[in-house]
N, C-alpha and C positions, 0 to 999 in steps of 0.2 A: 504492499499500500504505501503510493505515494503521499503524503500529509504534508503540512507546513513545518513539523519537528523531525521531518526525515531529513538527513543532509546529501539526499541526491535532490528534496524541492527546489525549484527556483525561488518559493518564499524565504528558504531557510540561507541563501547568498543575500537577499535583501534584508536581512535581518542580521548577517554579519555584518553587513554597511551599514548598519544604523539605522536603516530604513524602520522598519517596525517602533523600536524607541524614540523618534522624531513624529511620529503621525499626526499629532495636536500642533505642533512647532510652526508658529508664524516666521515666514522666511523674510527677506528682504534683498532687493537686488537695485545696485546701483548704474543707471540705466543713462544714457547723455538722451539730451531733450530731443537734437533732429531724428536716433533712434526709435526713439518713443512715439513721435509723431507720426514719421513713415508706418509702425506699428499699429497706431488707430486708425488708419486708413487701407490697410490689408487686413486686419485681424491680429495678425500672427507677429511677434518679438523674435525675430533671430538673435538679439545679444549686440552687444560691442565687438568692433574688432576685433580684444582680445579675446573673447567669449569665442568666436569663431577658430583662429588662432589656436587655441584651446581645446576644441573641441565639444564643449559645454556653456553653457552659461552659469556664472560664478555667484552664487548668493551667499547667505551671511545671515546667523540668527541677530535677533537683539543684542548681545552681547557682544557680537562679534563685528558689525556692519559699522561701529564709529571707528575703530579701530583699519577697518577695511578702505573705507574712506580717506583718514589722515594717509595713510599706508601710498592708495593707489589715485586717489583724486582730490590731492590737496589742492585747492586754488581753481580748480574747474569751477565755472559759472554756469555749465548746462545739466547741472545732475536733476535727475528727478528718482526718487527714493520708488519702488514697486514694491510691494506687500503683497505679500502671495501666502496663502493656507495652504501647506506641504500637504496637506492629505489630499489635494486636487490632482496633486501631479503623478501621483500613482509611481510605479516601479521606476521610469526616466528619472527619479530623482534619487542621485545617490549618495551618501553622507561619507565620504573621504576624508583620509589625514590632509591638512596642508601645516600651515601655519602653528607651529610649535607642537603640532601632533593634533590640535584640534580640529574634530569631523567638522568638515563645513558640507554644506548642502551645493550638488553639484549637478545642473538639469542635463541631461543627454535627449538633447532635442530641441525643438519651439516651443516658446510659450504664447499661446490664446491669448488674446488680451481679455477675456473675460474671464481669466482665471484669476486677473491682480484685481484686489479689493481698493485700492489706493494706491493713488500717483500724484507725490507729493514733491515739488519743485522745492530745492536745499538752496539756502539763502547761505552765503558765506559771511560768515566774522574777520574782522577785520585783520587777523593773524592768518586768512586763508584754510581755516578750517570750517568743514560746513556745520550749519547748524539744523540739529535734528527735531522733528516732532517727538512726541512720548511716544515710543513702540512697545510693542506688546510682546512682552516676553515671555512666552509658555513653553520655553525649552529647557 
């Protein structure tokens, strides 16, 4: 019998990669305004140039996204914070070790704009860091 507890089940691999543990997590993506506007026209968001080069869309949890913005988007004036419920993305969302061994959500595929619960333009503070709205930390 091939059930989710079997080591041969496709679900066991998802759980090994952290998928099951993060089912109720709200995750965030740092999009550029031009890419998000294009997605609103087509209904599909394909990610940033960096995402496309890596083969997946980079997401972060609430406790990771501010550091991700500081490290990868500091000073950029066209950033839109996309908010997504991880559960709607299904098995295309993988939780993989990245910075410091922390598990980060990576979406292997496109993002349907209807899966985005909020898109918030991020203002910059005087120090070039982004000003974030309150974040939903269900991780």
